[in-house]
MIPA-638152 format. One record per residue (C-alpha): residue in one letter; residue number from 1; x, z, y. Coordinates in Angstrom, 1 decimal, always signed. Example, Ala and Ser with C-alpha at 12.3 -4.5 7.8 and 13.67 -1.06 7.14 Angstrom:
BEGIN
type: A&seq: 1&px: +12.3&pz: +7.8&py: -4.5
type: S&seq: 2&px: +13.7&pz: +7.1&py: -1.1
***
This chain:
BEGIN
type: M&seq: 1&px: -0.1&pz: +0.0&py: -0.1
type: S&seq: 2&px: +1.4&pz: -0.8&py: +3.6
type: L&seq: 3&px: +2.1&pz: +1.7&py: +5.9
type: S&seq: 4&px: -0.9&pz: +0.9&py: +8.5
type: K&seq: 5&px: -3.2&pz: +0.8&py: +5.4
type: L&seq: 6&px: -1.5&pz: +4.2&py: +4.4
type: E&seq: 7&px: -2.3&pz: +5.2&py: +7.8
type: L&seq: 8&px: -5.9&pz: +4.2&py: +7.7
type: K&seq: 9&px: -6.7&pz: +5.7&py: +4.7
type: L&seq: 10&px: -5.6&pz: +9.2&py: +5.8
type: R&seq: 11&px: -7.8&pz: +8.2&py: +9.3
type: V&seq: 12&px: -10.8&pz: +7.6&py: +7.4
type: E&seq: 13&px: -10.5&pz: +10.4&py: +5.1
type: A&seq: 14&px: -10.1&pz: +12.8&py: +8.2
type: K&seq: 15&px: -13.4&pz: +11.3&py: +9.4
type: I&seq: 16&px: -15.0&pz: +11.2&py: +5.6
type: N&seq: 17&px: -14.4&pz: +14.9&py: +6.2
type: E&seq: 18&px: -15.3&pz: +15.6&py: +9.7
type: I&seq: 19&px: -18.8&pz: +13.9&py: +9.2
type: K&seq: 20&px: -19.5&pz: +15.9&py: +5.9
type: A&seq: 21&px: -18.5&pz: +19.2&py: +8.0
type: Q&seq: 22&px: -21.3&pz: +18.0&py: +10.2
type: M&seq: 23&px: -23.8&pz: +17.7&py: +8.0
type: G&seq: 24&px: -23.2&pz: +20.8&py: +6.1
type: T&seq: 25&px: -24.1&pz: +22.5&py: +9.6
type: L&seq: 26&px: -27.0&pz: +20.4&py: +10.1
type: A&seq: 27&px: -28.4&pz: +21.1&py: +6.8
type: A&seq: 28&px: -29.3&pz: +24.5&py: +8.1
type: D&seq: 29&px: -31.3&pz: +22.8&py: +10.6
type: A&seq: 30&px: -34.7&pz: +21.5&py: +9.8
type: T&seq: 31&px: -35.8&pz: +20.1&py: +13.2
type: G&seq: 32&px: -36.8&pz: +16.2&py: +13.5
type: E&seq: 33&px: -33.9&pz: +16.0&py: +15.8
type: T&seq: 34&px: -31.4&pz: +17.6&py: +13.8
type: Q&seq: 35&px: -32.9&pz: +15.7&py: +10.7
type: K&seq: 36&px: -32.6&pz: +12.2&py: +12.6
type: R&seq: 37&px: -28.7&pz: +13.1&py: +13.2
type: K&seq: 38&px: -27.9&pz: +14.0&py: +9.4
type: Q&seq: 39&px: -29.3&pz: +10.2&py: +8.9
type: Q&seq: 40&px: -27.3&pz: +8.8&py: +11.2
type: L&seq: 41&px: -24.2&pz: +10.7&py: +9.6
type: E&seq: 42&px: -24.9&pz: +9.6&py: +6.0
type: T&seq: 43&px: -25.7&pz: +5.8&py: +7.4
type: R&seq: 44&px: -22.0&pz: +6.1&py: +8.5
type: L&seq: 45&px: -20.9&pz: +7.5&py: +5.1
type: K&seq: 46&px: -22.5&pz: +5.0&py: +3.5
type: D&seq: 47&px: -21.0&pz: +2.4&py: +5.6
type: A&seq: 48&px: -17.3&pz: +3.3&py: +4.9
type: E&seq: 49&px: -18.0&pz: +3.8&py: +1.2
type: A&seq: 50&px: -19.3&pz: -0.2&py: +0.9
type: E&seq: 51&px: -16.2&pz: -0.6&py: +2.3
type: L&seq: 52&px: -13.8&pz: +1.2&py: +0.3
type: K&seq: 53&px: -16.3&pz: -0.1&py: -3.2
type: G&seq: 54&px: -13.0&pz: -1.4&py: -4.6
type: G&seq: 55&px: -10.3&pz: +1.2&py: -3.8
type: W&seq: 56&px: -7.9&pz: +1.6&py: -1.5
type: E&seq: 57&px: -5.3&pz: -0.2&py: -3.6
type: K&seq: 58&px: -7.6&pz: -3.3&py: -3.0
type: I&seq: 59&px: -8.9&pz: -3.4&py: +0.6
type: T&seq: 60&px: -8.9&pz: -6.6&py: +2.1
type: D&seq: 61&px: -7.5&pz: -7.1&py: +5.7
type: Q&seq: 62&px: -11.0&pz: -7.3&py: +6.4
type: A&seq: 63&px: -12.5&pz: -4.4&py: +5.0
type: A&seq: 64&px: -9.6&pz: -3.0&py: +6.3
type: S&seq: 65&px: -10.7&pz: -4.5&py: +10.3
type: K&seq: 66&px: -14.3&pz: -3.4&py: +9.5
type: L&seq: 67&px: -12.8&pz: +0.2&py: +8.9
type: N&seq: 68&px: -11.3&pz: +0.6&py: +12.3
type: E&seq: 69&px: -14.2&pz: -0.6&py: +14.0
type: W&seq: 70&px: -16.1&pz: +1.9&py: +11.9
type: L&seq: 71&px: -13.7&pz: +4.5&py: +13.4
type: K&seq: 72&px: -14.0&pz: +3.9&py: +16.4
type: R&seq: 73&px: -18.2&pz: +4.6&py: +16.6
***
Protein backbone atom coordinates (compact mmCIF):
# COMPACT_ATOMS: atom_id res chain seq x y z
CA MET A 1 0.00 0.00 0.00
CA SER A 2 1.37 3.40 -0.93
CA LEU A 3 2.11 5.97 1.71
CA SER A 4 -0.72 8.22 0.52
CA LYS A 5 -3.22 5.36 0.74
CA LEU A 6 -1.91 4.42 4.19
CA GLU A 7 -2.42 8.01 5.31
CA LEU A 8 -5.92 7.96 3.82
CA LYS A 9 -6.66 4.69 5.63
CA LEU A 10 -5.64 6.19 8.97
CA ARG A 11 -7.69 9.34 8.38
CA VAL A 12 -10.77 7.37 7.30
CA GLU A 13 -10.51 4.99 10.25
CA ALA A 14 -10.20 7.93 12.65
CA LYS A 15 -13.27 9.58 11.12
CA ILE A 16 -15.25 6.33 11.29
CA ASN A 17 -14.38 6.03 14.98
CA GLU A 18 -15.41 9.64 15.54
CA ILE A 19 -18.76 9.06 13.83
CA LYS A 20 -19.38 5.88 15.84
CA ALA A 21 -18.65 7.79 19.06
CA GLN A 22 -21.12 10.50 18.04
CA MET A 23 -23.73 7.86 17.30
CA GLY A 24 -23.17 6.31 20.73
CA THR A 25 -23.77 9.68 22.35
CA LEU A 26 -26.92 10.22 20.30
CA ALA A 27 -28.29 6.76 21.06
CA ALA A 28 -29.32 7.87 24.55
CA ASP A 29 -31.53 10.64 23.17
CA ALA A 30 -34.72 9.66 21.38
CA THR A 31 -35.83 13.07 20.12
CA GLY A 32 -36.68 13.45 16.46
CA GLU A 33 -33.81 15.81 15.70
CA THR A 34 -31.31 13.49 17.35
CA GLN A 35 -32.63 10.51 15.44
CA LYS A 36 -32.34 12.47 12.21
CA ARG A 37 -28.68 13.27 12.99
CA LYS A 38 -28.05 9.62 13.87
CA GLN A 39 -29.50 8.57 10.50
CA GLN A 40 -27.22 11.06 8.73
CA LEU A 41 -24.21 9.58 10.50
CA GLU A 42 -25.28 6.04 9.61
CA THR A 43 -25.54 7.09 5.97
CA ARG A 44 -22.01 8.53 6.10
CA LEU A 45 -20.71 5.24 7.50
CA LYS A 46 -22.45 3.27 4.77
CA ASP A 47 -20.95 5.56 2.14
CA ALA A 48 -17.45 4.87 3.46
CA GLU A 49 -18.12 1.13 3.74
CA ALA A 50 -19.32 1.05 0.13
CA GLU A 51 -16.00 2.46 -1.07
CA LEU A 52 -14.09 -0.01 1.10
CA LYS A 53 -15.99 -3.15 0.15
CA GLY A 54 -12.92 -4.65 -1.56
CA GLY A 55 -10.63 -3.85 1.35
CA TRP A 56 -7.80 -1.38 1.66
CA GLU A 57 -5.35 -3.44 -0.35
CA LYS A 58 -7.59 -3.29 -3.44
CA ILE A 59 -8.70 0.33 -3.18
CA THR A 60 -8.69 2.12 -6.53
CA ASP A 61 -7.61 5.68 -7.15
CA GLN A 62 -11.25 6.55 -7.85
CA ALA A 63 -12.37 5.10 -4.50
CA ALA A 64 -9.51 6.91 -2.75
CA SER A 65 -10.67 10.15 -4.32
CA LYS A 66 -14.24 9.53 -3.17
CA LEU A 67 -13.00 8.82 0.36
CA ASN A 68 -11.03 12.05 0.38
CA GLU A 69 -14.22 13.89 -0.57
CA TRP A 70 -16.11 11.93 2.12
CA LEU A 71 -13.62 13.14 4.72
CA LYS A 72 -14.29 16.75 3.74
CA ARG A 73 -18.02 16.51 4.48
